[in-house]
Each structure stands twice: as C-alpha cells, then as structure tokens.
C-alpha positions, 0 to 999 in steps of 0.5 A: 637477117636483122642484127639484134644489136642494132635493133636493141640500139634503135629501141634504146634511142627511140624510147629515151629520145625525149629523156635525152633531149630534156637532159641536154636542155637542162645542162644548157640552161644551167650553163647559161644561167651560171654564166649570166649569174657570174657575170651579174655578180661580177658587175655587182661587185662594182655597182653595189657599193657605197661611195664616200663623197668628196669635196666637190660633191659635198658642195652640191648638198649645201643648202638643201641636204646640208641646211645652214651649210657653208663651203668654208666647212668643206673638207676633202672627204668630209664636212666639219660640223660647227657648234650650234645655239642650244645645249645642256650642261649634263652634270647640273641639267642646266640648258644654255643658248648661244648666239646672243650675249653668250658667245661660247661655253666652258667645260669644267674638268670631268663634266659632260655637255650635250651640244647641238650642230649649227647645220641641219641635215636633210637626208629624206628621199625627196631631197636626196633624189633631186640630186642623186637619183635612186640613191640615198645618203648615210653618214658617220659623225666623228670628232675632230682630232683637235678635241682628243688632243685637248682631253675631250672624249666624244663618241662616234655615231651615224645618220641613217638614210632618210633622217631629217632634223638636228644633230646632237652629240656629247662631249666629255672633259677628261683633262684637268683644265677648263676648255672653252669652245665658241659658238659656230666653231668647228668640232665634228666631222660628218662623212657622207656615203652615197648608197647604191641602189642594192644598198639603200634601205627598204624603209628609210628612218622615221624614228623619234628624232625625225624632223626635230630641230634645236637641242633634243633631250633623249627619248630613251624610255627609262626603267619602269617605276617601282623597282627596288634598289636590289634589282639594280646593279651599280659600281658602288661598294658596300661600306664605302663613302658613297654608299654610306652618304646614300644611306644617310640621305635615305634615312629621313629627317634630319640625317638626309639634311646632313647627307645633302649638306655633305654633298654640297661640301663635296661640290665646294671641294671640287670647286677649291680643287679647280681654283687650286689648279688655276692658282698653281698655273699662275704660280708656275707663270710667276716662277718662270718670270722669276727665273728669267729675272735671275737670268737677267740679274747674273749679267747686271753687274757688267752692264752696271760697270760698262755704264759707270765706265761711260759716265767716268769717261764723260766726267773725266772729259768734262774736267779736262775740258774745263781746266784747259779752258781756265789755263788758257784764259789765264795765259791770256790774261797774264799775256795782256797784262805783261805787254801792257803798261797801262794794265800793269799800272791798273793792276798795281792800284787794283790788284787787291780787289781783283784778286778778291774777285777772281777768288769768288769767280773761281770758287763759283765755278768749282761749286757749279762743277761739283753740282754737275758732277753729283747729277 
C-alpha cells in the first residue's frame, strides 16, 4: 500500500523542482552581486578621489601645463602665480602694461584693479594626458595671505579641467593707504588637483575665455537695452545726496553740467583726503623725530658739563705748565747773574734796558696765552 504522504511529497517536488532551482539561482546571483558590488564600492573609495599635487609633481608641469613657470614659485602643495603684464584700473577704465618703463602699479584706497597672471595654464587633455594618462587637472586660485594682511580683498576662483589660456582676477584695496605691487611679484596661490578617471568631466571646458591670453575683459552679457530705471533695484536712497546728484545730471542743460562738475569736485575732495593722509603720515614721522630730540636734550646739560670740565682741566694744565716753565727760566737767569761777576757788571750797566725788554716779552706771552684760552 502506498503511503499518501510520500506520494504528495513526490508530487510536490516533481511539480516545483524548476521553481526551487530558479529561486536558488537568483539567491546565489544576488549574493555574489552584492559581494562584488561591496568590494567595488570599497575600492572606489580609494581609486576615485582627487589628489592635491605636491611640489615634486608641480615641477613636472612647468613648461607644458604651467607656461612661463619657474621652480622658484613652487610651494609645498601649490604654485605662486606672479603679476603679469596687462591689467586695468576699474575705477577709471584705464588699461596698463607693465614690463617696460612701468615697473609696477599703485592701488589707491577704495580702488579695484583687474590683473593678469604672468603664467598661462594649459589644462587641455592633450597636454595633461602626456604627464598623467587618463587624468584631468582642476585648480583653485586664492590670494596669498600677505594681501589680506594689507587690507587687499581678492576673490577665490577656480580653473576648470580642459581650460587653456590666461588667468585674470581682481583685487580691491580696502585699506586707507596706497598699496604698490611690482611686475612679476608673487600674489596668488594655484592649488592643483589631479582628478581620478571617475571624476573627469564628460565635456571639458570650452567657454568664452578658452585659448585667450593677455588681459581679457568680462564676457558677461549685460542687461537688455531699453530697461526703465524703475525696473532696477539699487542701494541709492530717495532724497539722498547721490540721488539728488543723479537727478540733477539727468535734468538736461545746463543742470547736467553742474552735476558733472560736482562729481569732479567730489573726486577732487577724495584726492585731497588722500593727500591729507600722506601729510598726516609725514607729520607723525616728524613728531617721532622731535620726541627723539627731546630725549636727547634731557641728557644735553650733563654732556655740556662734562665737556666744560674737560676743557677747564686742559686750560688749567696749560697755565700751570706755562707758569712753572717761566719760574724755572727766571731762577736760571738769577742764578747765572749771581755767580758771575761779568753778568753783575753787565746788569748794572744795562739793567734799565733789560727790564723794559723783559716787560714787553712778558706782555707778549700774556697776550698769546689769553688768545689761546679764548679759542
């Protein structure tokens, strides 16, 4: 007799064999996929990561990726960009060129200047792949800390992978002093990242500034023409001096001439303010020199007294020496006369003449001594 339980079990396994096998295969595939995916993800954490180039790696880029570069500008993990040839004073729309008769620029307080780097960067894949196959380069530009210490404000920007051309940036002098910068002076820091294959962009940079060298003005498209003043928002407050001046300029002849003249006067006041600052600096320097002289004058009486004492001692020594010499000479003459009969006879006959002669000689010596004392 057949057991019905065994018969039902055989029917169950026979009818569902394929389903059971397929389920096992799916479980195994998922297990294997998840295992490999985990390993792959963990590997990507180390493989797909940008790295900052150190000094030895940066030196490899000089001459190709960093055109006009120098090893003297290489820092531990960055490259110091230098002030280039061309630029523009933005407050007055005046472009300049350095390297010839002009050796540097002066930035007035409150003024902004657009600058160009002396170096040119070439992040194109054709150039970079010769050094780092399957890698792209990306960089950040930031000002050196010396600028911030002097009140110079400059934005931090970046260089996209694939970019090739000049580097421009802008600095603003927020201090109350004129700041000077020399041609090829180190001003900005270029920090370069080497991108891993998983980080390289699909489409490298091909923007408006690609391939351009020298000073390049902004390519930003301005607002459309014909916009009304009421459509703009600005910081001018109604009834403020600035608003009244702009209204005066827009009111037509002859008021516009008056408004323009007032603007010129305002600029002149700014110039006078700057000159006053220079004068104040000079006066402060003079005050420091006067204070130093006052300190010296406090010790002047003691110095004078010391000199006088030295002079008096010298004069006293001269008088004592002269007097002693005269006494010795007189004693010699008296002794000679006393022991000699002929000398006594001559003295008796010519005594009056000799006395007068000695008087004049003594007077001459006295006058000579007085003159020496006055000197």
